[in-house]
N, C-alpha and C positions, 0 to 999 in steps of 0.2 A: 302698683307702680305705674309710672308714666310710660306709655308706649313710645319708644324712640323711632323704631323702624317697623313698618307694617307692609308686608308683601302679600298680595292677594291674587291668586289665579295667574301667576306669572308664566308666560309662555315665550320661550326663545327658540327659534328654529334656524337651521342652516339649510340653504337651498343649494343643492349640489346636483351634478349630472346623474348621480345614482338615485336621487329622490330627495324628499324633504326629511331632514334629520330633526326629530323633535327632542332636542337636547334637554330642554326644560319644558315640562308638559303640565302646566297648571298647578304649580306649588304655592302654598300659602303658609306663612308663619310670621311671627313678630318677635321683636327684641325689645326688652325693657331697658331703661337707663341703668348702666352699671352691670348688666347681666352678661354672662358668658354662654354663648350658644355654640354647640358643635354640630357640624354637618358631616356625616360619615357615609361611606359607600365605596364600592370598587371604582377603579379607574374607568372613565367613560360614562359614569352614571349621571353627570350633569352638575356636579358640585361646583367646579370652578366656573362653569358658564353662568350658573346662577349668581355667583359672586361678581363676575364681570358685568353682568346685566344691571346690578345695583348702581354701578358707576357709569353705565352706558359705555363700556369699553369693548364690547363685542364687535369684531371687525365686520363691517358691512360694505361690500359683500364679503363672504356668503351668508353671514349671520344677521339676525334681526329679532328684536323683541316684538312679537306680533300680538300680544294680549296681556291683560292684567294691569296691576298698578303697583308702584313702589313708593310708599309714602314715608318721608323722613321728616320728623317734626311737623307733620301735617301737610307738607308739600309733596305733590306727586313728581318724583324725579323724572319720570318719562315725559312730562309735559314741559319741562324747562328748556330754554334755548341753549345752544352750545355754549354761549358765554356764561350763562347762569350755572350750568352743570360743571364747567371748569372751575368756578368759584367754590363749588362744593367739594370737588376732588382735592384731597390733601389737607383741606382746611377743616371741614366738618366730618368727612368720612375719609379715612386713610386706609391704604392697603399695603400689606406685606406680601409681595408677589412670590409665586412658586419659584424654587430653585435659586438659592442665594448666590451660587457660583456665577450665574449669568445675568442676574437682575440689575447689577450695577454697571454703569457705563465705564468701560475699561480705559477710556482716554481722558476722563475727567477725574480730578482729585476728589477724595472723599469730602473735603471741605466744600468744594464747589457744588457737589450734589446735595449736600445738606443745606447749604445757605440759599440755594436757588428757590426752594419752597418758602423759606422765611421772607425773602425779599419780595417774592411774587404776591403772597397772601397777606403778610403782616406789614409790608412796606418798611422793613428794617433797613438801616444803613449797613454797609459792609462790615463795619466794626461791631455793630450790635448783633448781626447775624453770625459772625465768627464766634463771639462770646457765647451765644445761645448754642451753637453747634458744639463747642467745647463742653458746655454744661451737659448736653444730651449724650455725648459719647461717654462722659464720666458716669452718667446716670445708668447707662446700659452695661457698665462694667469694663470699658476699654481703658487700659492704663495709658498714661501719657497722652491724653487726648489732644493737647495743643500740637504735639509733634505728629500725631497720626492724621491730623486734619490735612496735612500737606502731602500725604501719601496717596497711592493709587490702589484700586481694588486688588491688584495682584500681590500686594504686600500683605494682604490679610488672609487668614485661614477661612474655611467655610463657616465655622461658628462665629467668627468675628464679623464676617460679612453679614450674617443674619442679624447680629446685634446692630450693625449700622442700619440695616433695613428697618429695624424696630425703632431706632432713633429717628430716622426719616419720617416714620409714621407718626411719631409723637411730636414732631416739630411744632405744629400749630394748635396743639391741645385739642385734638378732634374729640367728638362725642362718641364716635364708633370707629373701631379698627377691624378690618377684615384681613385675616391671616390665612392665605391660601397655601396649604401644605408647608407650614413654617419649619418643619424639621426634615424635609426631603434632603437626601444626600448627606445628612449629618449622622455621626455615630451615636450610639445609644446614650452615652454619658452627656454629650453636648445637647442631644434632644431634650433630656430632662432639664438641663440648665436653661435652655431657651424657653421652654414651657413655664418653668418656675418664674423666670424673669418677666415674661409677658403677663402672667397672672398677678404677680406682685405689682407691676406698674399699673395695670388696669384697676386694681383695688385701690392703689394709692391715689390715683387721679380720677377715679370714678368713671372710667371709660368703658363703654360696652364693647364686647369682643365677639366676633364670629370666627371660630376656628374650623377650617376645612381640612379634612384628613381622610385617608383610606383606612387608618389604623384605629380600631375601637379601643385598643389597649392603652393608648396614650392620652385619651381624653377623659377617662373615668374620674380622675382626680381633679380635673380643672373645669369641667362643664357643669353649668346649672341645669341646662336642658339639652337634649340631643335629638336631632332630626336625622333619620336614616333614609338615604335616597337609593332608589333603584330604577333604572331606565327612565330617568327624567322626572320621576315622581317621588314625593315623600311617602314612604310606605309604613313608617312608624315614627311616633314623636312622643316624647315624655321627658321626665326628669332623668338624671343619670341613674338614680335608684331604680326607676321603672325599667329602663333599657337593660341594665346590667343584671338585675335580680328578678325581673318578671317580663322577659321579652315575649311579645305576642305575635310576632310575624316570623315565619320560617327563615326568611333571609337574615333577620337580626340574630336569630338563634344560630344560624350557620356561621355568621361572622364571629360570634362569640366563641364558638367551638373551634374555630380555626386559629385562635390566638393562644400562644404558649402561656401556661399558668404555673406559678410557683407552688400552688397547693396540690398539683397533680403528681403522681409518681413519675420518676425520671424516665421510666420505660414507656410511659403512655404516649401513644401516637396522636399526632394532630389529625383533626378531622376536616380536611379542606372542603371548600364549597365546590361541588361537582359542576361540570359543564362550563359553558362560556356565556358571557353577557349577550343579550339579544342584539340583533341588528335593528337599530332605531328607525330605519326606513321601512321596516316590515313588521311593525307591531300590529297585532290582529284585533285589538280591542278587549282582550281578556287580561288576566293577571300575567304580567311579563315574566314573572319568576317561575311560573308553573312548570316549564320544561326541566327545571333543575330542582324542583321541590318534591320532597318525600311525603308531603301531606296533601298533594294536589288531588282534587276530586273533579267531577264533571262540571260542577257549578263554577269552577275557576275559569271557565271559558268566557264568563262575563266579569267585567271589572268590579272588584269590591270597592266600596267607598271607604274613605279614611274616617272611621267612626270611633267614638269614645269606648274604651274598654275599662275605664277606671277614671278617677279624678285626675284630670290633666294628662291622661294617657290615651293616645290615639293609635289605631292600627288599621291597615287596609288588607284584611284577610277574612275569608269566609270561615276559616278553621281555627280561630284563635283559641277556642276551648281545647282542641286537640293538641295544639302547640304547647299550651300551658300545662296540660296533663303530661305530655312527653317530658317537659322540663322537670316536673315534680318527680316523675319516676326515675329520671337520671340522677337526681340529687338524693 
């Protein structure tokens, strides 16, 4: 398949009074046309910063992309001028921002917020933009779209606001949508509806999708490939089948064991990930997960590379065989 997005050795740092925070520390991955990629990990691991870096939306100061390349359809987005990157945002690459309750402007109507992008990028007239906005609201399942166009965000529930955000992302028929925690603050039923909607729309229009989430449980059904992040790095990457049925990194295994499962007895206790995420200003050059890892050995004081452990499956761990053996014994 054709590579739509190619990220190589991306580094995004925040320069603070406490020191340099290496929020994204040399990650590399690609996205094919029409593919769905999930990026998962705990809060603070660098997921959202990596997404914001793609569209150069990291606030400077204190943040800055300090290394690597982000190639979209062959063009390095980091080398574009401000005017050129503004033309990419919303038109070629769209983003569904985190927290639907606060992502919409409360003083502008839904119609104004939808039509702005259409008029800016596609140079539509007001009438054409209104007609397209009504079509989009109907497409994402909002009833009476013509009437809703004149309402404000506070008239909408959280799930409906997220549907509006998805409609905004689809406005200009982008090639790639980045959805940053698209189900945050939504109840479980609405989460499933939103994810099904996004998957259906991306399949229908052939749009590639990057889903960013802290919850491994919600992406198993939707992702073609999964990147697991920890402390600014990708520590495991593979197909959904690899990640869910053959995890090779202790952190991935810990995340899976902390998710409730319907096939476990009701009395079974969850196994939470012990300890706290590391201070990104004080990383020592070894595996950042080792203070919390039950498989850690002395060799973990040096950083393991992200190496192949199978066809299309990568893991950054010195003890992959031990982790795999532990999983087999548990099953």
